[in-house]
C-alpha positions in Angstrom: 45.3 2.1 13.4 43.6 5.8 14.1 42.3 6.7 17.1 39.1 7.2 15.8 39.6 3.4 14.5 40.9 2.3 17.5 37.7 3.4 19.7 34.9 2.6 17.5 36.2 -1.3 17.3 36.9 -1.2 21.1 33.4 0.2 21.9 32.1 -2.5 19.1 33.9 -5.1 21.1 32.6 -3.8 24.4 29.5 -3.7 23.1 29.7 -7.4 22.2 31.3 -8.9 25.6 29.0 -6.7 27.8 25.5 -6.3 29.2 23.9 -3.5 31.1 20.9 -3.9 33.6 18.6 -1.7 35.2 17.3 -2.5 38.7 14.4 -0.8 40.9 14.7 -0.5 44.5 12.6 0.6 47.3 14.7 4.0 49.2 14.9 1.3 52.2 16.2 -1.3 50.1 19.0 1.2 48.3 20.0 2.1 52.2 20.6 -1.6 52.9 22.6 -1.8 49.7 24.7 1.6 50.7 25.4 0.6 54.4 26.1 -2.7 52.9 28.8 -1.4 50.1 29.4 0.9 52.7 31.1 -1.7 54.9 32.9 -3.3 52.3 34.6 -0.4 50.8 33.1 -0.4 47.3 32.0 2.8 45.5 28.5 1.8 44.6 25.2 0.4 45.1 25.5 -1.0 41.9 29.1 -2.8 42.5 27.8 -3.9 45.9 25.3 -6.1 44.2 27.0 -7.4 41.2 29.8 -8.8 44.2 27.2 -10.1 46.3 25.3 -11.8 43.5 28.0 -12.9 41.6 29.3 -14.7 44.9 26.1 -16.3 45.4 26.0 -17.5 42.0 28.9 -19.0 42.2 28.7 -20.3 45.9 31.0 -18.3 47.6 31.0 -16.3 50.7 32.2 -12.6 50.2 33.5 -11.7 53.7 33.1 -8.3 55.4 36.4 -5.7 55.1 37.3 -5.9 58.8 36.6 -9.7 57.8 39.1 -9.3 54.4 42.1 -7.9 56.7 41.8 -10.5 59.6 42.1 -13.4 56.9 45.4 -11.2 54.6 46.6 -10.8 58.1 45.9 -14.3 58.9 47.5 -15.7 55.9 50.7 -13.3 56.1 51.8 -15.1 59.5 50.5 -18.3 58.1 53.6 -17.0 55.2 56.2 -16.5 57.9 55.5 -19.8 59.7 56.0 -21.8 56.4 59.0 -19.5 55.6 60.6 -20.4 59.2 59.8 -24.2 58.6 61.3 -24.0 55.4 64.5 -22.3 56.7 64.8 -25.2 59.3 64.6 -27.5 56.7 67.2 -26.0 54.5 69.6 -25.7 57.9 69.2 -29.3 58.6 69.4 -30.5 54.7 73.0 -28.6 54.1 74.6 -29.1 57.1 73.4 -32.8 57.1 72.1 -32.9 60.5 69.1 -32.4 62.3 68.5 -28.9 64.2 69.2 -28.6 68.0 66.9 -29.5 70.6 67.0 -25.9 72.1 66.9 -24.1 68.4 63.6 -25.9 67.6 62.1 -25.0 71.7 62.9 -21.6 70.7 61.1 -21.6 67.0 58.2 -23.3 68.9 58.0 -20.2 71.3 58.2 -18.1 68.3 55.6 -19.4 66.6 53.7 -19.6 69.7 54.0 -16.1 70.7 53.2 -14.9 66.9 49.8 -17.1 67.4 48.8 -15.7 70.6 49.6 -12.5 69.2 47.4 -12.6 66.3 44.4 -14.6 68.7 44.3 -11.4 70.5 44.1 -9.2 67.6 41.9 -11.2 66.1 39.6 -10.8 68.8 40.5 -7.2 69.0 38.9 -7.4 66.0 35.7 -9.2 66.6 35.1 -7.1 69.5 34.4 -3.6 67.3 
């Protein structure tokens, strides 16, 4: 297919699948949306309005950018904890015995330290 035909087909399909709308805002409304877009790290007011409208429509929460970083870090830590638990289970199963009490206590202390570090980091983020 020639480039010209490809582009023609692309734009025909694009027009069938998408719609563009126009929205008028007062200067004050625009500034509020721009501030929200800046906080979220979005490039435009339109992107912010679309993201919030879709989140509202889907009854979802649209977290602030710093909260998104906080949640990403929480997920990373929880995955690490899950990995440690899997390693404990694998080790117990491969040796056909339970892990020693000292090893379990050591891993639980590491888990507690990680949770404390995360709590401190969270408090720092939320104080900003």
